[in-house]
DOGUVO-779285 format. One record per residue (C-alpha): x, y, z. Coordinates in steps of 0.1 Angstrom, whole numbers. Example, Ala and Ser with C-alpha at 12.3 -4.5 7.8 and 13.67 -1.06 7.14 Angstrom:
<dovos>
DOVO      u      v      w
DOVO    123    -45     78
DOVO    137    -11     71
</dovos>
This chain:
<dovos>
DOVO      u      v      w
DOVO     60   -176    623
DOVO     67   -145    602
DOVO    104   -164    595
DOVO     79   -193    582
DOVO     60   -171    562
DOVO     90   -155    542
DOVO    104   -190    537
DOVO     71   -202    521
DOVO     68   -173    500
DOVO    107   -178    489
DOVO     98   -213    481
DOVO     65   -201    460
DOVO     88   -178    438
DOVO    113   -207    435
DOVO     85   -231    417
DOVO     73   -206    392
DOVO     76   -224    358
DOVO    102   -208    331
DOVO     72   -199    305
DOVO     60   -174    333
DOVO     94   -163    338
DOVO    101   -156    300
DOVO     68   -138    298
DOVO     76   -116    328
DOVO    113   -113    314
DOVO     97    -99    282
DOVO     75    -74    300
DOVO    103    -64    323
DOVO    123    -56    294
DOVO     99    -36    275
DOVO     93    -21    311
DOVO    129    -12    312
DOVO    129      1    279
DOVO    101     25    284
DOVO    121     30    318
DOVO    151     42    301
DOVO    133     63    277
DOVO    116     85    306
DOVO    146     81    326
DOVO    165    100    297
DOVO    137    128    299
DOVO    140    133    333
DOVO    178    133    335
DOVO    174    157    307
DOVO    154    182    325
DOVO    176    177    356
DOVO    206    187    337
DOVO    186    216    321
DOVO    180    227    353
DOVO    211    226    367
DOVO    227    244    335
DOVO    200    271    341
DOVO    209    274    378
DOVO    246    275    370
DOVO    238    300    344
DOVO    221    324    362
DOVO    242    321    391
DOVO    270    327    366
DOVO    255    358    348
DOVO    247    373    382
DOVO    280    370    397
DOVO    298    386    363
DOVO    269    412    363
DOVO    275    423    399
DOVO    313    423    394
DOVO    310    442    365
DOVO    287    468    379
DOVO    314    467    410
DOVO    345    473    386
DOVO    328    499    364
DOVO    317    516    397
DOVO    352    514    411
DOVO    367    529    379
DOVO    342    557    381
DOVO    352    564    418
DOVO    390    563    410
DOVO    383    587    382
DOVO    361    610    400
DOVO    391    612    427
DOVO    418    617    401
DOVO    395    646    386
DOVO    390    662    420
DOVO    429    661    425
DOVO    437    677    390
DOVO    410    703    397
DOVO    426    715    432
DOVO    460    717    414
DOVO    445    736    386
DOVO    428    760    409
DOVO    460    765    428
DOVO    476    773    398
DOVO    449    802    390
DOVO    453    815    423
DOVO    489    819    417
DOVO    484    832    381
DOVO    460    860    396
DOVO    489    872    418
DOVO    513    871    388
DOVO    536    844    404
DOVO    539    820    378
DOVO    567    807    361
DOVO    579    777    345
DOVO    601    768    375
DOVO    573    772    398
DOVO    550    749    378
DOVO    579    723    377
DOVO    577    726    411
DOVO    541    723    419
DOVO    538    693    391
DOVO    564    671    411
DOVO    548    681    448
DOVO    512    671    432
DOVO    522    642    413
DOVO    507    653    383
DOVO    525    648    346
DOVO    520    685    330
DOVO    508    717    336
DOVO    501    742    309
DOVO    491    775    307
DOVO    474    789    276
DOVO    466    824    265
DOVO    432    829    252
DOVO    443    825    217
DOVO    455    790    226
DOVO    493    798    226
DOVO    512    780    254
DOVO    525    809    279
DOVO    540    787    309
DOVO    549    749    312
DOVO    562    727    336
DOVO    586    710    309
DOVO    618    731    315
DOVO    634    715    286
DOVO    606    716    257
DOVO    618    692    232
DOVO    583    685    219
DOVO    583    712    196
DOVO    601    690    168
DOVO    573    665    169
DOVO    541    665    151
DOVO    510    676    165
DOVO    483    648    173
DOVO    458    671    181
DOVO    457    713    190
DOVO    447    723    225
DOVO    419    745    207
DOVO    401    707    202
DOVO    397    706    239
DOVO    397    741    251
DOVO    373    759    232
DOVO    340    760    259
DOVO    364    778    283
DOVO    386    799    257
DOVO    352    812    244
DOVO    343    818    283
DOVO    313    792    281
DOVO    329    772    312
DOVO    350    783    337
DOVO    358    744    345
DOVO    361    715    320
DOVO    368    677    325
DOVO    387    669    295
DOVO    390    630    306
DOVO    412    603    286
DOVO    428    619    255
DOVO    460    607    235
DOVO    492    626    244
DOVO    498    655    222
DOVO    531    646    208
DOVO    542    615    226
DOVO    527    581    228
DOVO    507    571    254
DOVO    471    585    271
DOVO    467    616    293
DOVO    437    621    319
DOVO    432    660    318
DOVO    413    689    333
DOVO    408    724    327
DOVO    399    755    342
DOVO    399    792    332
DOVO    424    816    340
DOVO    414    845    367
DOVO    403    877    361
DOVO    401    891    325
DOVO    432    878    314
DOVO    415    847    294
DOVO    428    816    285
DOVO    430    781    303
DOVO    451    760    328
DOVO    453    726    319
DOVO    465    700    341
DOVO    476    666    328
DOVO    478    630    344
DOVO    499    603    328
DOVO    471    578    325
DOVO    491    551    309
DOVO    498    530    343
DOVO    460    536    354
DOVO    447    523    319
DOVO    472    492    320
DOVO    460    485    359
DOVO    422    486    346
DOVO    431    462    318
DOVO    450    439    340
DOVO    423    439    368
DOVO    394    453    353
DOVO    364    444    334
DOVO    382    428    306
DOVO    399    408    327
DOVO    370    398    346
DOVO    356    384    314
DOVO    388    365    303
DOVO    389    347    338
DOVO    355    337    341
DOVO    354    324    302
DOVO    384    302    310
DOVO    362    281    334
DOVO    353    247    321
DOVO    317    244    305
DOVO    320    281    297
DOVO    320    285    258
DOVO    318    321    255
DOVO    311    354    275
DOVO    300    386    254
DOVO    290    419    264
DOVO    274    436    231
DOVO    253    465    224
DOVO    227    467    197
DOVO    253    468    169
DOVO    289    462    182
DOVO    308    439    205
DOVO    319    456    235
DOVO    340    429    249
DOVO    341    391    247
DOVO    366    365    259
DOVO    373    347    223
DOVO    362    354    188
DOVO    325    354    182
DOVO    321    357    147
DOVO    288    351    134
DOVO    270    358    166
DOVO    237    373    162
DOVO    225    410    172
DOVO    198    429    184
DOVO    183    441    153
DOVO    182    402    143
DOVO    171    383    173
DOVO    138    395    192
DOVO    148    370    221
DOVO    178    395    226
DOVO    156    426    222
DOVO    130    415    247
DOVO    159    405    272
DOVO    178    440    268
DOVO    141    461    267
DOVO    129    445    298
DOVO    159    437    315
DOVO    153    400    320
DOVO    173    373    328
DOVO    165    346    301
DOVO    178    314    288
DOVO    176    295    255
DOVO    195    267    238
DOVO    210    282    206
DOVO    236    274    177
DOVO    271    286    180
DOVO    299    282    151
DOVO    282    248    145
DOVO    273    236    178
DOVO    247    238    203
DOVO    252    260    234
DOVO    230    267    264
DOVO    227    303    265
DOVO    218    330    294
DOVO    216    368    287
DOVO    212    395    312
DOVO    210    434    310
DOVO    243    452    326
DOVO    228    483    340
DOVO    243    508    364
DOVO    223    534    380
DOVO    195    530    355
DOVO    220    532    327
DOVO    222    501    304
DOVO    257    496    292
DOVO    249    463    272
DOVO    237    428    274
DOVO    255    401    289
DOVO    255    364    268
DOVO    271    336    282
DOVO    272    300    264
DOVO    275    271    283
DOVO    284    236    266
DOVO    261    211    261
DOVO    285    182    271
DOVO    263    170    300
DOVO    232    166    277
DOVO    253    145    249
DOVO    266    125    282
DOVO    230    118    292
DOVO    223    104    255
DOVO    251     83    256
DOVO    243     67    288
DOVO    211     59    272
DOVO    224     43    243
DOVO    248     23    269
DOVO    218     14    286
DOVO    202     -2    255
DOVO    233    -27    248
DOVO    232    -37    290
DOVO    193    -45    285
DOVO    206    -77    265
DOVO    228    -89    295
DOVO    199    -80    317
DOVO    178   -107    302
DOVO    204   -135    312
DOVO    205   -124    349
DOVO    162   -116    346
DOVO    154   -145    371
DOVO    181   -135    397
DOVO    171    -99    397
DOVO    133   -110    401
DOVO    140   -131    427
DOVO    161   -102    442
DOVO    134    -76    438
DOVO    107    -97    454
DOVO    128   -102    482
DOVO    136    -65    482
DOVO     98    -57    483
DOVO     93    -79    514
DOVO    120    -65    528
DOVO    107    -31    520
DOVO     73    -40    534
DOVO     86    -52    566
DOVO    108    -18    569
DOVO     78      1    557
DOVO     57    -13    587
DOVO     86     -7    612
DOVO     89     26    602
DOVO     51     28    608
DOVO     52     17    644
DOVO     84     38    651
DOVO     67     67    635
DOVO     33     60    659
DOVO     57     56    689
DOVO     75     91    681
DOVO     43    104    678
DOVO     29     91    709
DOVO     62    101    727
DOVO     59    137    713
DOVO     22    141    723
DOVO     27    129    759
DOVO     62    148    761
DOVO     65    174    791
DOVO     79    198    769
DOVO     62    222    739
DOVO     76    209    708
DOVO     71    228    673
DOVO     85    217    640
DOVO     81    237    605
DOVO     94    228    572
DOVO    117    250    551
DOVO     83    267    540
DOVO     75    276    576
DOVO     45    252    576
DOVO     37    237    608
DOVO     45    200    609
DOVO     45    191    646
DOVO     25    209    673
DOVO     23    188    705
DOVO     -2    189    734
DOVO     22    206    757
DOVO     26    234    731
DOVO    -11    234    722
DOVO    -17    239    761
DOVO     15    268    764
DOVO     -3    288    736
DOVO    -39    279    744
DOVO    -43    265    708
DOVO    -65    237    691
DOVO    -49    213    669
DOVO    -69    224    637
DOVO    -59    258    645
DOVO    -19    249    637
DOVO    -18    222    614
DOVO      1    225    584
DOVO     -4    265    587
DOVO     24    291    583
DOVO     40    298    618
DOVO     46    333    609
DOVO     11    342    606
DOVO      4    334    642
DOVO     -5    368    661
DOVO     13    357    695
DOVO     44    358    672
DOVO     40    397    662
DOVO     60    413    690
DOVO     79    383    704
DOVO    117    373    698
DOVO    100    336    686
DOVO     90    353    654
DOVO    130    362    651
DOVO    138    324    659
DOVO    112    310    630
DOVO    124    334    603
DOVO    160    335    606
DOVO    161    293    620
DOVO    183    302    645
DOVO    201    275    668
DOVO    195    286    704
DOVO    203    268    739
DOVO    183    276    769
DOVO    170    308    756
DOVO    146    326    779
DOVO    119    346    764
DOVO     90    369    778
DOVO     58    368    755
DOVO     23    380    761
DOVO     -3    348    751
DOVO    -39    363    754
DOVO    -30    386    778
DOVO    -13    366    798
DOVO     26    370    804
DOVO     47    338    803
DOVO     83    330    805
DOVO     95    301    783
DOVO    129    286    781
DOVO    138    278    745
DOVO    159    251    725
DOVO    161    249    689
DOVO    178    225    662
DOVO    173    220    624
DOVO    174    190    602
DOVO    194    193    569
DOVO    197    171    538
DOVO    225    176    513
DOVO    233    211    528
DOVO    196    221    525
DOVO    173    229    555
DOVO    142    205    557
DOVO    130    211    591
DOVO    136    233    619
DOVO    121    225    656
DOVO    118    244    689
DOVO    114    227    721
DOVO     96    250    747
DOVO     97    247    786
DOVO     68    271    802
DOVO     92    281    834
DOVO     68    308    844
DOVO     58    291    877
DOVO     92    283    883
DOVO    104    318    880
DOVO     74    330    903
DOVO     84    304    928
DOVO    122    314    929
DOVO    107    352    928
DOVO     89    342    960
DOVO    120    320    973
DOVO    142    352    968
DOVO    117    377    983
DOVO    109    359   1014
DOVO    147    354   1020
DOVO    148    390   1013
DOVO    123    401   1038
DOVO    137    376   1065
DOVO    169    393   1063
DOVO    157    428   1062
DOVO    133    419   1093
DOVO    162    406   1112
DOVO    179    441   1103
DOVO    149    459   1114
DOVO    146    440   1147
DOVO    180    446   1157
DOVO    179    482   1149
DOVO    147    486   1166
DOVO    160    470   1197
DOVO    190    491   1196
DOVO    172    523   1195
DOVO    143    519   1216
DOVO    162    516   1252
DOVO    183    550   1243
DOVO    155    564   1226
DOVO    129    558   1260
DOVO    157    576   1279
DOVO    159    605   1259
DOVO    120    607   1259
DOVO    120    605   1298
DOVO    149    634   1301
DOVO    128    656   1277
DOVO     96    651   1298
DOVO    118    661   1331
DOVO    132    689   1315
DOVO    100    701   1304
DOVO     84    697   1339
DOVO    111    702   1363
DOVO    134    729   1354
DOVO    124    763   1347
DOVO    153    785   1332
DOVO    156    822   1346
DOVO    160    838   1311
DOVO    152    824   1274
DOVO    124    801   1288
DOVO    106    804   1252
DOVO    136    790   1234
DOVO    139    764   1265
DOVO    103    756   1256
DOVO    106    753   1219
DOVO    137    734   1220
DOVO    119    707   1247
DOVO     90    704   1223
DOVO    111    700   1193
DOVO    129    671   1212
DOVO     99    654   1223
DOVO     81    655   1189
DOVO    113    642   1169
DOVO    116    615   1198
DOVO     81    604   1192
DOVO     89    605   1155
DOVO    119    581   1158
DOVO     96    560   1180
DOVO     71    556   1154
DOVO     97    545   1131
DOVO    107    520   1155
DOVO     72    509   1160
DOVO     69    504   1122
DOVO    107    483   1123
DOVO     90    460   1151
DOVO     57    456   1131
DOVO     77    450   1097
DOVO    103    424   1116
DOVO     72    406   1137
DOVO     43    411   1114
DOVO      8    401   1132
DOVO     -4    366   1122
DOVO    -28    363   1091
DOVO    -68    356   1099
DOVO    -80    347   1066
DOVO   -115    350   1060
DOVO   -137    344   1031
DOVO   -150    375   1013
DOVO   -165    385    979
DOVO   -141    408    958
DOVO   -169    434    955
DOVO   -176    434    992
DOVO   -136    438    998
DOVO   -137    468    974
DOVO   -168    484    991
DOVO   -150    484   1023
DOVO   -121    506   1005
DOVO   -142    531    988
DOVO   -151    553   1019
DOVO   -115    557   1026
DOVO   -102    561    989
DOVO   -124    590    987
DOVO   -114    605   1019
DOVO    -78    604   1006
DOVO    -87    617    972
DOVO   -110    644    982
DOVO    -89    673    979
DOVO    -74    666    947
DOVO    -88    661    913
DOVO    -81    621    911
DOVO   -106    600    894
DOVO   -107    565    912
DOVO   -124    534    896
DOVO   -128    498    906
DOVO   -133    470    876
DOVO   -141    435    884
DOVO   -142    410    858
DOVO   -153    382    879
DOVO   -172    386    916
DOVO   -153    357    930
DOVO   -149    347    966
DOVO   -111    353    982
DOVO    -99    342   1011
DOVO    -77    369   1026
DOVO    -68    389   1061
DOVO    -92    414   1052
DOVO    -72    442   1077
DOVO    -38    438   1065
DOVO    -49    434   1028
DOVO    -67    466   1032
DOVO    -33    480   1045
DOVO    -19    471   1013
DOVO    -42    484    991
DOVO    -43    519   1011
DOVO     -7    519   1010
DOVO     -3    513    975
DOVO    -32    540    970
DOVO    -15    564    989
DOVO     15    561    969
DOVO     -3    566    935
DOVO    -20    599    949
DOVO     14    609    960
DOVO     26    603    923
DOVO     -2    623    904
DOVO      7    663    908
DOVO    -26    676    901
DOVO    -51    659    880
DOVO    -49    619    870
DOVO    -66    586    875
DOVO    -62    554    896
DOVO    -79    524    887
DOVO    -82    489    904
DOVO    -88    458    887
DOVO    -93    425    896
DOVO    -94    394    874
DOVO    -92    352    879
DOVO    -67    338    853
DOVO    -52    303    853
DOVO    -63    296    887
DOVO    -48    331    902
DOVO    -64    361    917
DOVO    -51    390    902
DOVO    -54    425    913
DOVO    -38    455    897
DOVO    -34    491    910
DOVO    -28    514    880
DOVO    -21    552    881
DOVO    -16    581    856
DOVO     14    599    876
DOVO     49    604    868
DOVO     63    569    872
DOVO     91    557    884
DOVO    128    558    868
DOVO    141    522    857
DOVO    172    525    879
DOVO    148    529    909
DOVO    120    501    900
DOVO    139    474    913
DOVO    147    489    946
DOVO    113    502    958
DOVO    107    469    977
DOVO    139    473    998
DOVO    136    486   1034
DOVO    146    521   1041
DOVO    146    530   1001
DOVO    120    559    995
DOVO    118    589    971
DOVO     96    609    996
DOVO    112    636   1017
DOVO     89    626   1046
DOVO     90    585   1041
DOVO    106    561   1061
DOVO    110    534   1034
DOVO     89    507   1050
DOVO     57    510   1034
DOVO     64    487   1003
DOVO     84    466   1026
DOVO     54    459   1045
DOVO     32    455   1016
DOVO     55    431   1000
DOVO     54    409   1033
DOVO     19    407   1036
DOVO     14    397   1000
DOVO     41    371   1007
DOVO     23    358   1038
DOVO     -6    353   1015
DOVO     17    329    994
DOVO     13    357    967
DOVO     36    379    945
DOVO     36    415    939
DOVO     54    432    911
DOVO     56    468    894
DOVO     61    481    860
DOVO     63    518    852
DOVO     71    543    826
DOVO     83    576    833
DOVO     57    604    824
DOVO     29    578    819
DOVO     23    560    852
DOVO     28    530    875
DOVO     11    494    877
DOVO     15    474    907
DOVO      3    437    901
DOVO     -6    415    930
DOVO     -9    376    921
DOVO    -28    354    950
DOVO    -35    316    951
</dovos>
């Protein structure tokens, strides 16, 4: 049916009268002229935008490279200065000891790699020099030592950085420092370094070279660094270029340290110019000006002219184009409908997906937050749609925030997160969708594995307890028979034998033997109780009634200590438990809490009902458990008490597991411990 409809439409188009096509062609011609004009404007905008981005990027690169180059030169110059000062100070020490000679200065200059060491009297007369064969006296002075050394010779300074200066007699540049002579002799010690190679290196790889290299790039007309009244550096002749005093645009950029762009004239042609202040450590060195060619703009204009010529040809094929447009339009509608169907189907799949799916765009706005994700984070759809994901409270202290911020791609990453007071374990995968190298969307899939992990924990704990129970049963069996024999022997010794001497010692030893045997027998009984726990007899009871039955026992336990004890019930539900065995659990945990508190403290027992789970917590303000021991506390035989057997918490764990529950502990040294019991 759809194919027949399409054929009818095509036949209808083919039956159009010529005059209609002429009118339509004329309309399309006008439309194309207008379209070409607006396309030119848009293309110009795009090209100007590209030029501006390119210019800003280029000037930032040059500015950063220039700053690095200048700072590097300054650091090298500072290291050179420190080296020359070290040599000068060494010479001053030798001078104070009257050890100086021309030969010694020659040796020092060779060892330290300096060019010239001269010692001048307070009148500026050279006394010592490392130049053993002084042939310079026949050459004309370019300057006098007094030109540089006056502050030292007059006693105003003890050390002076002369810096770069022309050589006194020869060609070339020197870098020099000076220090005053030791004691009251007066005069100065000058150490020179041949700076010609350093300056050549700077010219080859330094600031000027940077401008020349960048200036040779395609599309760059000129690069200039200028001050308010002079050109500091340029990649070519820039005669006729404006200065600050004549150009308000340049003054504004320099004074406010802005990056500005404009179109201006340079040597008879238009250029796109970007300007930026070169500033290092708060000091303005000048203003960078980069001119980019306008060839691309001119190319856009030429395309427009060519388009006008092509329009004539377009009129001849207008009918074909018209038919193609109509058919294309119909195909577009079909594709749009298919797209809507696929989109609807995709949305339905995502909404009913068994994983949480969250998709954000490049601006961190939520685009997809499916039902399962809403359930995991306990949200309503209107709370998340088109909201910034980074503003959600649950992300503040979570690894998830880092994933969304940095758009990290992860696989099967497990995270612990607190959502409205409940700890959940999430398994996270993520991927990104990019277009032309630019990230468009970022998607995270989330699986709530909390229950799975809890089931694994219960399974592992059960397996562990079964193994420990078998061990305990075996140990109890092996110990009990010889232990009974020992106890019978101790009783017979006490009743049938009366030693002729040391009767008190004999009685004491017999009592110790009997007491220790009884203690071992108690441990064996605990082992048997652990290995063969009594069958549960669950009954229904109110939480408040269960806590009331604990209160008298607890009061007796804390009677002799300054410990505050509190019960807190959020909901007084009815629970089904073996009351006696569960009472043993809490008495054991409370006793541990009391033992953990040295003098004053607080013990809090709370009950809450969340996600169809009964949650009990026993919290104390005691000394806490160290991280290296917290994972071992439920192991059989493990104890931190001097008189402990290591069975108390193992029995507690077994009782909780018999109730199909879990028990976990968290602790911080110096702050206390919390045992969390979760029952179905």
